[in-house]
Phi, psi and omega in degrees: 000173180236134175243161176242134169257108183270124177237170176292349181259001182130175182256133174263111176273127185238123174277121181278152180245074182295335182293321182258345181224059185299321182293316181293316180297321178300319178296315179301317181294331175294327181285336186305317180297335178273070187311323183288324177045056179306129181101340178286121184197159168266134181228354179230139180217125179227125182288178175284344179056218180262008187264337183226148177277181185293342176269359179091005179281138179291136180275128183309135178068006177272157177288176179252028178108167001286159354291157188260009175057063180200161166239137187238146179206192178232143179252021181266116178278128179302136180087356178249121180296137180254126175257133181305142180256147180285156172291128182246148186282104186227173183295164177293149182295129176235169174305127181097347179299141176245120189224146173283149173259121183059228181262018177083179003273005177290145181211169175213160172247124183277132177266000183209166173287134181232060179296338180293343179270005179047228179244051181280348185232150175277109176275113184250001179183180179215134176291135177299137186308323182290350179257000181297337177297330178292316178298319179296323178298316179295319180296336182270359180291160180300136182231167175236143177287147176210169177231123178242119179047050179067017177247128177286126179228170173235129180251149180294136175302321180229110179305153182251106178288155175220158176246154176263149175209136174281136182250133179262064176260143175278118179268138180269089181263000000 
Protein backbone atom coordinates (compact mmCIF):
# COMPACT_ATOMS: atom_id res chain seq x y z
CA UNK A 1 0.00 0.00 0.00
CA UNK A 2 0.86 3.67 -0.16
CA UNK A 3 0.66 6.15 2.71
CA UNK A 4 1.02 9.91 2.66
CA UNK A 5 3.00 12.02 5.11
CA UNK A 6 1.36 15.43 4.78
CA UNK A 7 3.55 18.42 5.63
CA UNK A 8 3.13 22.15 5.11
CA UNK A 9 5.69 21.74 2.28
CA UNK A 10 3.73 19.05 0.42
CA UNK A 11 2.85 15.36 0.75
CA UNK A 12 5.41 12.56 0.68
CA UNK A 13 3.75 9.46 -0.83
CA UNK A 14 5.50 6.35 0.50
CA UNK A 15 5.19 2.85 -0.93
CA UNK A 16 5.42 0.44 2.03
CA UNK A 17 7.47 -2.80 1.90
CA UNK A 18 5.45 -5.34 3.96
CA UNK A 19 7.38 -8.29 2.49
CA UNK A 20 10.75 -7.28 3.93
CA UNK A 21 9.61 -5.20 6.95
CA UNK A 22 6.34 -6.76 8.21
CA UNK A 23 6.74 -5.63 11.85
CA UNK A 24 7.56 -2.03 10.94
CA UNK A 25 4.79 -1.79 8.34
CA UNK A 26 2.29 -3.21 10.88
CA UNK A 27 3.31 -0.44 13.30
CA UNK A 28 2.90 2.24 10.60
CA UNK A 29 -0.57 0.88 9.80
CA UNK A 30 -1.47 1.15 13.52
CA UNK A 31 -0.62 4.87 13.36
CA UNK A 32 -2.84 5.53 10.31
CA UNK A 33 -6.16 5.81 12.21
CA UNK A 34 -4.55 8.51 14.42
CA UNK A 35 -4.48 11.00 11.58
CA UNK A 36 -3.17 13.82 13.77
CA UNK A 37 -0.17 11.79 15.09
CA UNK A 38 0.80 14.40 17.70
CA UNK A 39 4.58 14.28 18.07
CA UNK A 40 5.24 12.97 14.54
CA UNK A 41 7.69 15.42 12.98
CA UNK A 42 10.91 15.93 11.03
CA UNK A 43 13.58 17.58 13.20
CA UNK A 44 16.90 16.98 11.39
CA UNK A 45 17.77 17.99 7.83
CA UNK A 46 21.04 17.42 5.99
CA UNK A 47 21.58 18.26 2.33
CA UNK A 48 23.50 16.17 -0.21
CA UNK A 49 26.32 18.72 0.12
CA UNK A 50 29.25 18.11 -2.22
CA UNK A 51 29.12 14.32 -1.78
CA UNK A 52 26.12 13.28 -3.92
CA UNK A 53 24.62 14.47 -7.21
CA UNK A 54 20.94 15.37 -7.69
CA UNK A 55 20.09 11.73 -8.49
CA UNK A 56 21.64 10.59 -5.21
CA UNK A 57 24.77 9.04 -6.74
CA UNK A 58 27.95 9.37 -4.67
CA UNK A 59 30.51 11.66 -6.29
CA UNK A 60 33.85 9.93 -6.83
CA UNK A 61 36.50 10.78 -4.21
CA UNK A 62 34.01 12.78 -2.11
CA UNK A 63 33.46 12.05 1.58
CA UNK A 64 30.33 10.36 2.92
CA UNK A 65 29.28 13.28 5.11
CA UNK A 66 28.56 15.34 7.00
CA UNK A 67 26.17 16.45 5.64
CA UNK A 68 24.61 12.98 5.42
CA UNK A 69 21.90 13.59 2.77
CA UNK A 70 18.78 12.80 4.81
CA UNK A 71 15.81 14.17 6.68
CA UNK A 72 15.12 12.58 10.06
CA UNK A 73 12.05 12.47 12.23
CA UNK A 74 10.04 10.47 14.72
CA UNK A 75 7.04 8.19 14.23
CA UNK A 76 6.07 8.09 17.89
CA UNK A 77 2.57 9.39 18.50
CA UNK A 78 2.23 11.06 21.89
CA UNK A 79 0.06 8.98 24.20
CA UNK A 80 0.69 5.77 22.26
CA UNK A 81 3.09 3.29 23.90
CA UNK A 82 5.98 2.43 21.58
CA UNK A 83 7.38 -1.11 21.52
CA UNK A 84 10.84 -1.53 20.04
CA UNK A 85 10.82 -3.02 16.55
CA UNK A 86 13.27 -5.69 15.33
CA UNK A 87 15.87 -5.03 12.61
CA UNK A 88 14.32 -6.46 9.47
CA UNK A 89 16.13 -7.75 6.40
CA UNK A 90 15.58 -5.12 3.74
CA UNK A 91 17.26 -3.63 0.68
CA UNK A 92 20.27 -1.34 0.78
CA UNK A 93 19.48 2.35 1.19
CA UNK A 94 18.84 4.24 -2.03
CA UNK A 95 17.62 7.78 -2.71
CA UNK A 96 14.03 7.84 -1.44
CA UNK A 97 14.42 4.95 1.03
CA UNK A 98 12.47 5.35 4.27
CA UNK A 99 14.24 3.56 7.13
CA UNK A 100 13.99 3.06 10.89
CA UNK A 101 16.94 4.05 13.04
CA UNK A 102 17.71 1.18 15.40
CA UNK A 103 14.47 -0.26 16.77
CA UNK A 104 12.56 3.00 16.15
CA UNK A 105 10.56 5.19 16.46
CA UNK A 106 13.19 7.49 14.89
CA UNK A 107 13.37 7.21 11.10
CA UNK A 108 14.84 8.97 8.09
CA UNK A 109 14.31 9.51 4.38
CA UNK A 110 17.50 9.19 2.38
CA UNK A 111 18.28 11.91 -0.18
CA UNK A 112 21.10 9.80 -1.65
CA UNK A 113 22.25 6.21 -2.19
CA UNK A 114 23.96 4.95 0.97
CA UNK A 115 25.47 1.58 0.09
CA UNK A 116 28.23 2.39 2.62
CA UNK A 117 25.65 1.86 5.39
CA UNK A 118 25.15 -1.78 4.25
CA UNK A 119 21.98 -3.16 5.89
CA UNK A 120 22.25 -1.34 9.21
CA UNK A 121 18.74 0.09 8.97
CA UNK A 122 15.26 -1.37 8.38
CA UNK A 123 14.09 0.05 5.05
CA UNK A 124 10.30 -0.15 5.30
CA UNK A 125 9.31 1.95 2.30
CA UNK A 126 10.29 4.31 -0.46
CA UNK A 127 9.15 7.84 -1.32
CA UNK A 128 7.66 7.97 -4.81
CA UNK A 129 10.23 9.64 -7.11
CA UNK A 130 7.87 12.50 -8.03
CA UNK A 131 7.67 13.49 -4.33
CA UNK A 132 11.40 13.70 -3.62
CA UNK A 133 11.20 17.46 -4.28
CA UNK A 134 9.19 17.73 -1.03
CA UNK A 135 11.97 15.93 0.90
CA UNK A 136 14.56 18.20 -0.76
CA UNK A 137 12.48 21.26 0.22
CA UNK A 138 12.52 20.14 3.88
CA UNK A 139 16.28 19.45 3.68
CA UNK A 140 16.81 23.04 2.46
CA UNK A 141 15.03 24.65 5.43
CA UNK A 142 17.11 26.69 7.95
CA UNK A 143 19.13 24.51 10.33
CA UNK A 144 21.37 24.81 13.37
CA UNK A 145 24.58 22.83 13.96
CA UNK A 146 24.58 20.27 16.78
CA UNK A 147 26.71 17.33 17.93
CA UNK A 148 25.17 13.93 18.71
CA UNK A 149 27.54 11.27 20.11
CA UNK A 150 30.57 13.05 18.58
CA UNK A 151 28.87 13.32 15.15
CA UNK A 152 28.25 16.77 13.61
CA UNK A 153 24.60 17.06 12.55
CA UNK A 154 22.22 19.83 11.52
CA UNK A 155 18.79 20.14 13.14
CA UNK A 156 15.87 22.13 11.80
CA UNK A 157 15.40 25.53 13.44
CA UNK A 158 11.68 24.75 13.37
CA UNK A 159 10.61 21.06 13.29
CA UNK A 160 8.17 20.10 10.51
CA UNK A 161 5.10 18.21 11.82
CA UNK A 162 3.34 15.71 9.58
CA UNK A 163 0.03 13.86 9.39
CA UNK A 164 -0.56 10.32 8.10
CA UNK A 165 -3.01 9.47 5.36
CA UNK A 166 -3.83 6.22 3.58
CA UNK A 167 -3.64 6.73 -0.18
CA UNK A 168 -5.84 4.74 -2.56
CA UNK A 169 -3.45 4.54 -5.49
CA UNK A 170 -3.26 1.36 -7.51
CA UNK A 171 0.32 0.17 -7.31
CA UNK A 172 1.69 -1.75 -10.27
CA UNK A 173 3.47 -4.63 -8.55
